[in-house]
C-alpha positions as CSV (number, residue, x, y, z in Angstrom):
1,X,30.2,-29.6,8.6
2,X,30.6,-25.8,8.9
3,X,27.9,-23.6,10.3
4,X,27.2,-21.7,7.1
5,X,26.5,-24.9,5.2
6,X,24.4,-26.3,8.0
7,X,22.4,-23.1,8.1
8,X,21.7,-23.5,4.4
9,X,20.5,-27.0,4.9
10,X,18.2,-26.0,7.7
11,X,16.8,-23.1,5.7
12,X,16.2,-25.4,2.8
13,X,14.2,-27.8,5.0
14,X,12.2,-25.0,6.6
15,X,11.1,-23.5,3.2
16,X,10.7,-26.7,1.3
17,X,8.4,-28.5,3.8
18,X,5.0,-28.6,2.1
19,X,2.8,-25.8,3.7
20,X,0.0,-28.3,4.5
21,X,2.5,-30.4,6.6
22,X,3.6,-27.4,8.7
23,X,2.2,-26.9,12.2
24,X,-1.1,-25.1,12.2
25,X,-1.7,-22.1,14.5
26,X,-4.0,-23.1,17.4
27,X,-4.8,-22.2,20.9
28,X,-2.8,-25.1,22.5
29,X,-0.5,-26.2,19.6
30,X,-1.2,-29.8,20.3
31,X,1.1,-32.1,18.4
32,X,3.9,-29.5,18.2
33,X,7.3,-30.8,19.2
34,X,8.9,-29.9,22.5
35,X,12.5,-30.5,21.2
36,X,15.1,-27.8,20.7
37,X,14.4,-26.2,17.3
38,X,14.8,-23.5,14.8
39,X,11.5,-22.6,13.3
40,X,10.0,-20.5,10.5
41,X,6.6,-18.8,10.6
42,X,5.4,-19.0,7.0
43,X,2.6,-17.5,5.0
44,X,0.9,-19.6,2.3
45,X,1.8,-17.2,-0.5
46,X,4.1,-14.6,1.0
47,X,6.6,-17.1,2.3
48,X,8.9,-16.6,5.3
49,X,7.6,-14.1,7.9
50,X,9.9,-14.9,10.9
51,X,12.8,-17.1,11.9
52,X,13.5,-18.0,15.5
53,X,15.0,-20.6,17.8
54,X,13.6,-22.0,21.0
55,X,14.3,-24.8,23.5
56,X,10.6,-25.8,23.4
57,X,8.4,-24.7,20.4
58,X,5.2,-25.8,22.0
59,X,5.8,-23.7,25.1
60,X,7.1,-20.7,23.0
61,X,4.0,-20.5,20.8
62,X,1.5,-21.4,23.5
63,X,2.8,-18.4,25.6
64,X,2.2,-16.0,22.7
65,X,4.5,-14.9,19.8
66,X,4.9,-11.5,18.1
67,X,5.0,-13.1,14.7
68,X,1.5,-14.5,15.2
69,X,0.2,-11.1,16.5
70,X,1.9,-9.3,13.6
71,X,0.3,-11.8,11.1
72,X,-3.1,-10.9,12.5
73,X,-2.4,-7.2,12.3
74,X,-1.2,-7.7,8.7
75,X,-4.7,-9.1,8.0
76,X,-3.5,-12.7,7.3
77,X,-6.1,-15.4,7.7
78,X,-5.1,-17.9,10.5
79,X,-5.2,-20.8,8.0
80,X,-2.7,-19.0,5.8
81,X,0.0,-18.9,8.5
82,X,1.8,-22.0,9.7
83,X,5.1,-23.0,11.5
84,X,7.8,-25.1,10.0
85,X,10.2,-26.7,12.5
86,X,13.7,-28.1,12.4
87,X,14.6,-29.9,15.6
88,X,18.0,-31.0,16.8
89,X,19.8,-32.4,19.8
90,X,20.7,-30.4,23.0
91,X,24.5,-30.5,22.2
92,X,24.1,-28.9,18.8
93,X,21.5,-26.5,20.2
94,X,23.9,-25.2,22.9
95,X,26.8,-24.9,20.5
96,X,25.3,-23.7,17.2
97,X,21.7,-22.5,17.5
98,X,22.5,-18.7,17.8
99,X,24.9,-18.8,15.0
100,X,22.6,-20.8,12.7
101,X,19.6,-18.6,13.5
102,X,21.6,-15.5,12.8
103,X,22.9,-16.8,9.5
104,X,19.4,-17.8,8.3
105,X,18.0,-14.4,9.3
106,X,20.8,-12.5,7.5
107,X,20.3,-14.7,4.4
108,X,16.5,-14.3,4.2
109,X,15.6,-11.0,6.0
110,X,12.1,-12.1,7.1
111,X,9.9,-9.1,7.5
112,X,8.8,-9.9,11.1
113,X,12.4,-10.3,12.3
114,X,12.9,-6.5,12.4
115,X,14.0,-4.9,15.6
116,X,11.7,-2.2,17.0
117,X,13.8,1.0,17.2
118,X,14.0,2.5,20.7
119,X,13.1,6.2,21.2
120,X,15.9,8.6,20.8
């Protein structure tokens, strides 16, 4: 399976997961997987806000995440922001995660994935 096709499958799973089945935002993210993953921070009506990859989603979000801060600054209610997760094994993670994440970001251009420009 080529990376572009696999990225499309992952994206489809991230966006098609029913919103109510996605991981809720909480202080400790109990119940969140600790497996290598690509994830999507989603808004109930505005859709994808951020795409990322992590070795451990629970640790990544418990330590703080810009997409959650930006959601708050945007005025989104906490119950309207959730996290969809697609986990896979370590071998696939080490060989494909960066390429898959990049392809999904390029295909969807989530608003919170923008890079902050450095001063000139």
